[in-house]
Gaussian input, Z-matrix of N, CA and C with variables (Angstrom, degrees):
# hf/3-21g

backbone

0 1
 N
 C     1     B1
 C     2     B2     1     A1
 N     3     B3     2     A2     1     D1
 C     4     B4     3     A3     2     D2
 C     5     B5     4     A4     3     D3
 N     6     B6     5     A5     4     D4
 C     7     B7     6     A6     5     D5
 C     8     B8     7     A7     6     D6
 N     9     B9     8     A8     7     D7
 C    10    B10     9     A9     8     D8
 C    11    B11    10    A10     9     D9
 N    12    B12    11    A11    10    D10
 C    13    B13    12    A12    11    D11
 C    14    B14    13    A13    12    D12
 N    15    B15    14    A14    13    D13
 C    16    B16    15    A15    14    D14
 C    17    B17    16    A16    15    D15
 N    18    B18    17    A17    16    D16
 C    19    B19    18    A18    17    D17
 C    20    B20    19    A19    18    D18
 N    21    B21    20    A20    19    D19
 C    22    B22    21    A21    20    D20
 C    23    B23    22    A22    21    D21
 N    24    B24    23    A23    22    D22
 C    25    B25    24    A24    23    D23
 C    26    B26    25    A25    24    D24
 N    27    B27    26    A26    25    D25
 C    28    B28    27    A27    26    D26
 C    29    B29    28    A28    27    D27
 N    30    B30    29    A29    28    D28
 C    31    B31    30    A30    29    D29
 C    32    B32    31    A31    30    D30
 N    33    B33    32    A32    31    D31
 C    34    B34    33    A33    32    D32
 C    35    B35    34    A34    33    D33
 N    36    B36    35    A35    34    D34
 C    37    B37    36    A36    35    D35
 C    38    B38    37    A37    36    D36
 N    39    B39    38    A38    37    D37
 C    40    B40    39    A39    38    D38
 C    41    B41    40    A40    39    D39
 N    42    B42    41    A41    40    D40
 C    43    B43    42    A42    41    D41
 C    44    B44    43    A43    42    D42
 N    45    B45    44    A44    43    D43
 C    46    B46    45    A45    44    D44
 C    47    B47    46    A46    45    D45
 N    48    B48    47    A47    46    D46
 C    49    B49    48    A48    47    D47
 C    50    B50    49    A49    48    D48
 N    51    B51    50    A50    49    D49
 C    52    B52    51    A51    50    D50
 C    53    B53    52    A52    51    D51
 N    54    B54    53    A53    52    D52
 C    55    B55    54    A54    53    D53
 C    56    B56    55    A55    54    D54
 N    57    B57    56    A56    55    D55
 C    58    B58    57    A57    56    D56
 C    59    B59    58    A58    57    D57
 N    60    B60    59    A59    58    D58
 C    61    B61    60    A60    59    D59
 C    62    B62    61    A61    60    D60
 N    63    B63    62    A62    61    D61
 C    64    B64    63    A63    62    D62
 C    65    B65    64    A64    63    D63
 N    66    B66    65    A65    64    D64
 C    67    B67    66    A66    65    D65
 C    68    B68    67    A67    66    D66
 N    69    B69    68    A68    67    D67
 C    70    B70    69    A69    68    D68
 C    71    B71    70    A70    69    D69
 N    72    B72    71    A71    70    D70
 C    73    B73    72    A72    71    D71
 C    74    B74    73    A73    72    D72
 N    75    B75    74    A74    73    D73
 C    76    B76    75    A75    74    D74
 C    77    B77    76    A76    75    D75
 N    78    B78    77    A77    76    D76
 C    79    B79    78    A78    77    D77
 C    80    B80    79    A79    78    D78
 N    81    B81    80    A80    79    D79
 C    82    B82    81    A81    80    D80
 C    83    B83    82    A82    81    D81
 N    84    B84    83    A83    82    D82
 C    85    B85    84    A84    83    D83
 C    86    B86    85    A85    84    D84
 N    87    B87    86    A86    85    D85
 C    88    B88    87    A87    86    D86
 C    89    B89    88    A88    87    D87
 N    90    B90    89    A89    88    D88
 C    91    B91    90    A90    89    D89
 C    92    B92    91    A91    90    D90
 N    93    B93    92    A92    91    D91
 C    94    B94    93    A93    92    D92
 C    95    B95    94    A94    93    D93
 N    96    B96    95    A95    94    D94
 C    97    B97    96    A96    95    D95
 C    98    B98    97    A97    96    D96
 N    99    B99    98    A98    97    D97
 C   100   B100    99    A99    98    D98
 C   101   B101   100   A100    99    D99
 N   102   B102   101   A101   100   D100
 C   103   B103   102   A102   101   D101
 C   104   B104   103   A103   102   D102
 N   105   B105   104   A104   103   D103
 C   106   B106   105   A105   104   D104
 C   107   B107   106   A106   105   D105
 N   108   B108   107   A107   106   D106
 C   109   B109   108   A108   107   D107
 C   110   B110   109   A109   108   D108
 N   111   B111   110   A110   109   D109
 C   112   B112   111   A111   110   D110
 C   113   B113   112   A112   111   D111
 N   114   B114   113   A113   112   D112
 C   115   B115   114   A114   113   D113
 C   116   B116   115   A115   114   D114
 N   117   B117   116   A116   115   D115
 C   118   B118   117   A117   116   D116
 C   119   B119   118   A118   117   D117
 N   120   B120   119   A119   118   D118
 C   121   B121   120   A120   119   D119
 C   122   B122   121   A121   120   D120
 N   123   B123   122   A122   121   D121
 C   124   B124   123   A123   122   D122
 C   125   B125   124   A124   123   D123
 N   126   B126   125   A125   124   D124
 C   127   B127   126   A126   125   D125
 C   128   B128   127   A127   126   D126
 N   129   B129   128   A128   127   D127
 C   130   B130   129   A129   128   D128
 C   131   B131   130   A130   129   D129
 N   132   B132   131   A131   130   D130
 C   133   B133   132   A132   131   D131
 C   134   B134   133   A133   132   D132
 N   135   B135   134   A134   133   D133
 C   136   B136   135   A135   134   D134
 C   137   B137   136   A136   135   D135
 N   138   B138   137   A137   136   D136
 C   139   B139   138   A138   137   D137
 C   140   B140   139   A139   138   D138
 N   141   B141   140   A140   139   D139
 C   142   B142   141   A141   140   D140
 C   143   B143   142   A142   141   D141
 N   144   B144   143   A143   142   D142
 C   145   B145   144   A144   143   D143
 C   146   B146   145   A145   144   D144
 N   147   B147   146   A146   145   D145
 C   148   B148   147   A147   146   D146
 C   149   B149   148   A148   147   D147
 N   150   B150   149   A149   148   D148
 C   151   B151   150   A150   149   D149
 C   152   B152   151   A151   150   D150
 N   153   B153   152   A152   151   D151
 C   154   B154   153   A153   152   D152
 C   155   B155   154   A154   153   D153
 N   156   B156   155   A155   154   D154
 C   157   B157   156   A156   155   D155
 C   158   B158   157   A157   156   D156
 N   159   B159   158   A158   157   D157
 C   160   B160   159   A159   158   D158
 C   161   B161   160   A160   159   D159
 N   162   B162   161   A161   160   D160
 C   163   B163   162   A162   161   D161
 C   164   B164   163   A163   162   D162
 N   165   B165   164   A164   163   D163
 C   166   B166   165   A165   164   D164
 C   167   B167   166   A166   165   D165
 N   168   B168   167   A167   166   D166
 C   169   B169   168   A168   167   D167
 C   170   B170   169   A169   168   D168

   B1=1.4362
   B2=1.5242
   B3=1.3161
   B4=1.4492
   B5=1.5183
   B6=1.3114
   B7=1.4629
   B8=1.5175
   B9=1.3127
   B10=1.4556
   B11=1.5271
   B12=1.3158
   B13=1.4695
   B14=1.5134
   B15=1.3011
   B16=1.4520
   B17=1.5336
   B18=1.3242
   B19=1.4554
   B20=1.5155
   B21=1.3021
   B22=1.4639
   B23=1.5245
   B24=1.3307
   B25=1.4609
   B26=1.5167
   B27=1.2926
   B28=1.4711
   B29=1.5310
   B30=1.3202
   B31=1.4603
   B32=1.5165
   B33=1.3392
   B34=1.4683
   B35=1.5232
   B36=1.3320
   B37=1.4626
   B38=1.5182
   B39=1.3198
   B40=1.4593
   B41=1.5149
   B42=1.3334
   B43=1.4540
   B44=1.5226
   B45=1.3319
   B46=1.4552
   B47=1.5188
   B48=1.3214
   B49=1.4615
   B50=1.5174
   B51=1.3181
   B52=1.4570
   B53=1.5223
   B54=1.3133
   B55=1.4660
   B56=1.5224
   B57=1.3182
   B58=1.4680
   B59=1.5226
   B60=1.3405
   B61=1.4620
   B62=1.5302
   B63=1.3300
   B64=1.4555
   B65=1.5084
   B66=1.3116
   B67=1.4594
   B68=1.5267
   B69=1.3364
   B70=1.4718
   B71=1.5274
   B72=1.3267
   B73=1.4565
   B74=1.5232
   B75=1.3103
   B76=1.4555
   B77=1.5272
   B78=1.3294
   B79=1.4687
   B80=1.5239
   B81=1.3211
   B82=1.4697
   B83=1.5256
   B84=1.3213
   B85=1.4664
   B86=1.5237
   B87=1.3364
   B88=1.4729
   B89=1.5257
   B90=1.3315
   B91=1.4655
   B92=1.5205
   B93=1.3311
   B94=1.4702
   B95=1.5232
   B96=1.3122
   B97=1.4682
   B98=1.5277
   B99=1.3246
   B100=1.4674
   B101=1.5296
   B102=1.3256
   B103=1.4605
   B104=1.5324
   B105=1.3291
   B106=1.4664
   B107=1.5302
   B108=1.3246
   B109=1.4632
   B110=1.5203
   B111=1.3348
   B112=1.4643
   B113=1.5286
   B114=1.3199
   B115=1.4602
   B116=1.5283
   B117=1.3288
   B118=1.4691
   B119=1.5240
   B120=1.3363
   B121=1.4681
   B122=1.5212
   B123=1.3321
   B124=1.4587
   B125=1.5230
   B126=1.3220
   B127=1.4688
   B128=1.5283
   B129=1.3259
   B130=1.4661
   B131=1.5216
   B132=1.3294
   B133=1.4704
   B134=1.5188
   B135=1.3180
   B136=1.4617
   B137=1.5238
   B138=1.3279
   B139=1.4646
   B140=1.5230
   B141=1.3197
   B142=1.4674
   B143=1.5233
   B144=1.3244
   B145=1.4702
   B146=1.5244
   B147=1.3226
   B148=1.4636
   B149=1.5266
   B150=1.3210
   B151=1.4544
   B152=1.5273
   B153=1.3504
   B154=1.4701
   B155=1.5220
   B156=1.3414
   B157=1.4716
   B158=1.5348
   B159=1.3239
   B160=1.4626
   B161=1.5139
   B162=1.3392
   B163=1.4522
   B164=1.5248
   B165=1.3362
   B166=1.4703
   B167=1.5285
   B168=1.3085
   B169=1.4707
   B170=1.5095
   A1=110.78
   A2=117.33
   A3=121.30
   A4=114.21
   A5=117.10
   A6=120.64
   A7=111.44
   A8=115.40
   A9=121.26
   A10=109.03
   A11=117.77
   A12=122.19
   A13=112.64
   A14=117.99
   A15=120.50
   A16=113.11
   A17=117.62
   A18=120.92
   A19=110.23
   A20=115.92
   A21=120.64
   A22=108.66
   A23=116.53
   A24=122.76
   A25=107.43
   A26=116.89
   A27=122.36
   A28=111.91
   A29=116.93
   A30=121.58
   A31=114.48
   A32=118.03
   A33=121.67
   A34=108.73
   A35=114.90
   A36=121.36
   A37=109.99
   A38=116.09
   A39=121.72
   A40=114.75
   A41=118.35
   A42=118.79
   A43=113.22
   A44=118.55
   A45=121.42
   A46=107.54
   A47=116.57
   A48=121.20
   A49=108.53
   A50=115.89
   A51=120.66
   A52=111.25
   A53=114.07
   A54=120.32
   A55=109.08
   A56=116.01
   A57=120.57
   A58=112.22
   A59=116.64
   A60=119.30
   A61=112.56
   A62=118.00
   A63=121.51
   A64=115.92
   A65=118.21
   A66=121.10
   A67=109.76
   A68=116.67
   A69=119.29
   A70=110.79
   A71=116.34
   A72=120.53
   A73=110.03
   A74=115.41
   A75=121.36
   A76=108.74
   A77=118.40
   A78=120.03
   A79=113.47
   A80=117.24
   A81=119.45
   A82=111.48
   A83=117.50
   A84=120.76
   A85=110.33
   A86=116.70
   A87=120.37
   A88=109.23
   A89=116.92
   A90=120.36
   A91=111.14
   A92=117.54
   A93=120.99
   A94=111.41
   A95=117.15
   A96=120.94
   A97=109.76
   A98=116.58
   A99=120.18
   A100=111.36
   A101=117.58
   A102=121.04
   A103=110.09
   A104=117.62
   A105=120.93
   A106=111.55
   A107=117.49
   A108=120.92
   A109=110.01
   A110=116.22
   A111=121.22
   A112=111.02
   A113=116.67
   A114=120.92
   A115=111.37
   A116=116.74
   A117=120.56
   A118=110.55
   A119=117.00
   A120=120.26
   A121=110.45
   A122=117.57
   A123=120.73
   A124=112.00
   A125=116.90
   A126=120.20
   A127=110.71
   A128=116.76
   A129=120.23
   A130=110.63
   A131=116.85
   A132=120.79
   A133=110.63
   A134=117.89
   A135=120.98
   A136=110.77
   A137=117.28
   A138=120.87
   A139=110.82
   A140=117.16
   A141=121.37
   A142=110.54
   A143=116.67
   A144=120.73
   A145=110.82
   A146=117.00
   A147=120.23
   A148=110.43
   A149=116.13
   A150=121.60
   A151=111.28
   A152=115.83
   A153=121.07
   A154=112.90
   A155=117.03
   A156=123.06
   A157=111.74
   A158=115.50
   A159=121.55
   A160=109.46
   A161=116.37
   A162=120.88
   A163=108.87
   A164=117.11
   A165=119.50
   A166=111.38
   A167=115.99
   A168=120.41
   A169=110.45
   D1=-32.29
   D2=176.34
   D3=56.94
   D4=42.02
   D5=-178.32
   D6=-71.51
   D7=144.36
   D8=175.87
   D9=-67.79
   D10=131.22
   D11=-178.00
   D12=-89.86
   D13=0.24
   D14=-170.99
   D15=-104.56
   D16=39.67
   D17=176.48
   D18=-70.31
   D19=149.51
   D20=178.50
   D21=-131.20
   D22=130.80
   D23=176.92
   D24=-129.80
   D25=118.90
   D26=-179.32
   D27=51.99
   D28=38.09
   D29=177.10
   D30=82.01
   D31=5.03
   D32=-178.94
   D33=-109.24
   D34=132.74
   D35=178.50
   D36=-121.87
   D37=165.44
   D38=171.29
   D39=79.42
   D40=25.33
   D41=-178.13
   D42=-97.83
   D43=-3.01
   D44=175.80
   D45=-95.01
   D46=116.94
   D47=179.90
   D48=-82.54
   D49=124.71
   D50=-177.28
   D51=-124.61
   D52=158.19
   D53=175.84
   D54=-79.62
   D55=-179.74
   D56=-179.97
   D57=-60.80
   D58=-29.19
   D59=-178.24
   D60=-92.66
   D61=7.44
   D62=174.19
   D63=91.90
   D64=2.19
   D65=179.59
   D66=-84.96
   D67=144.55
   D68=178.18
   D69=-63.06
   D70=141.29
   D71=177.59
   D72=-77.31
   D73=142.08
   D74=174.46
   D75=-74.01
   D76=152.39
   D77=178.96
   D78=-53.87
   D79=-37.74
   D80=179.52
   D81=-64.91
   D82=-33.67
   D83=178.15
   D84=-68.92
   D85=-39.73
   D86=177.02
   D87=-63.62
   D88=-43.44
   D89=178.07
   D90=-59.98
   D91=-40.85
   D92=179.00
   D93=-63.86
   D94=-41.15
   D95=178.61
   D96=-62.65
   D97=-47.45
   D98=-179.97
   D99=-63.90
   D100=-39.52
   D101=177.69
   D102=-62.01
   D103=-44.26
   D104=-179.24
   D105=-63.95
   D106=-38.67
   D107=176.83
   D108=-63.69
   D109=-47.07
   D110=-179.54
   D111=-63.05
   D112=-42.77
   D113=-179.63
   D114=-63.01
   D115=-43.22
   D116=179.15
   D117=-63.85
   D118=-42.06
   D119=178.66
   D120=-62.92
   D121=-45.29
   D122=-179.05
   D123=-62.27
   D124=-38.04
   D125=177.84
   D126=-65.67
   D127=-41.54
   D128=178.13
   D129=-64.81
   D130=-42.22
   D131=-180.00
   D132=-65.11
   D133=-40.33
   D134=179.21
   D135=-63.66
   D136=-42.66
   D137=178.93
   D138=-65.90
   D139=-41.72
   D140=179.44
   D141=-65.41
   D142=-41.98
   D143=179.64
   D144=-65.00
   D145=-40.39
   D146=178.54
   D147=-62.46
   D148=-42.36
   D149=179.60
   D150=-63.84
   D151=-35.92
   D152=-178.85
   D153=-92.95
   D154=7.33
   D155=177.87
   D156=54.66
   D157=53.74
   D158=177.73
   D159=-144.75
   D160=170.59
   D161=176.90
   D162=-79.84
   D163=144.55
   D164=176.64
   D165=-63.82
   D166=144.59
   D167=178.90
   D168=-78.07

């Protein structure tokens, strides 16, 4: 699709999430990215909590 990534709405830019080739991401792809970030954080927190002998936050 080659969409321009530099749209501006009310002075705000960069709100269209695109893939490496410039295509807009599907909602399911955004959900997968957010899930992977959350999962990685939770794994790090669990390991840190185990090391510090406490429950994960």
